[in-house]
C-alpha positions as CSV (number, residue, x, y, z in Angstrom):
1,X,103.2,101.6,108.2
2,X,106.4,101.4,110.1
3,X,107.8,98.7,112.4
4,X,110.7,98.6,114.9
5,X,112.8,95.6,114.3
6,X,116.3,95.0,115.7
7,X,116.6,98.8,116.3
8,X,116.0,99.8,112.7
9,X,113.2,101.8,111.3
10,X,111.5,99.3,109.0
11,X,108.5,99.0,106.8
12,X,107.5,96.0,104.7
13,X,109.9,97.1,101.9
14,X,112.9,97.5,104.2
15,X,113.8,93.9,104.2
16,X,113.7,93.9,100.4
17,X,116.0,97.0,100.4
18,X,118.6,95.0,102.2
19,X,118.4,92.3,99.5
20,X,117.4,94.4,96.5
21,X,119.4,97.4,95.5
22,X,117.8,100.6,94.3
23,X,114.7,100.6,96.6
24,X,113.5,103.4,98.9
25,X,113.7,102.4,102.6
26,X,110.6,104.5,103.3
27,X,108.0,103.7,100.6
28,X,109.8,100.6,99.0
29,X,109.7,102.3,95.6
30,X,111.8,100.3,93.2
31,X,112.7,100.1,89.5
32,X,110.0,99.9,86.9
33,X,110.4,98.2,83.5
34,X,109.4,99.1,80.0
35,X,110.7,99.5,76.5
36,X,112.9,101.9,74.6
37,X,111.0,102.4,71.3
38,X,113.0,103.5,68.3
39,X,111.8,105.4,65.3
40,X,111.5,102.1,63.5
41,X,109.3,100.8,66.3
42,X,112.0,98.4,67.6
43,X,111.5,97.7,71.2
44,X,114.4,96.9,73.6
45,X,114.0,96.4,77.4
46,X,114.9,99.1,79.8
47,X,114.5,100.1,83.5
48,X,113.6,103.3,85.1
49,X,115.2,103.8,88.5
50,X,113.9,105.9,91.4
51,X,115.9,109.0,92.4
52,X,117.4,107.7,95.6
53,X,119.5,109.8,97.9
54,X,121.4,108.8,101.0
55,X,120.0,110.7,103.9
56,X,121.0,110.9,107.6
57,X,117.9,110.4,109.7
58,X,117.1,109.8,113.3
59,X,116.2,106.2,113.9
60,X,115.4,105.4,117.6
61,X,117.2,108.6,118.6
62,X,120.4,107.6,116.7
63,X,121.5,109.1,113.4
64,X,121.5,106.5,110.6
65,X,122.0,106.6,106.9
66,X,119.1,105.4,104.8
67,X,118.3,105.5,101.1
68,X,115.2,107.5,100.4
69,X,113.5,108.6,97.2
70,X,113.2,112.3,96.6
71,X,109.4,112.2,96.9
72,X,109.7,110.9,100.4
73,X,112.3,113.6,101.3
74,X,110.2,116.4,99.8
75,X,106.9,115.3,101.3
76,X,108.3,115.3,104.8
77,X,108.2,111.5,105.4
78,X,111.9,111.7,106.2
79,X,113.1,113.8,109.2
80,X,116.8,114.6,108.7
81,X,119.2,114.3,111.6
82,X,120.7,117.5,113.0
83,X,124.2,118.3,111.9
84,X,127.1,118.2,114.4
85,X,127.1,116.4,117.7
86,X,123.8,115.6,119.2
87,X,123.0,116.4,122.8
88,X,121.5,113.3,124.3
């Protein structure tokens, strides 16, 4: 579900992506937590980060840079902006 707010393509996770780093602007995927487990079964905290890429997309007809995870890019949820000057 997408909303238009202040000229930006937004979704419920977009506001968090402005505050929280390492979140996808499209699906709001963020870091997950778990443990590193050693051979001696010692557990230390760790985080897994989503594979975020900076992508030029068209938002309200203007090219903008957003941070999108690779699953959103590969599934076609992100439409890339054309290279070079756009004819408007």
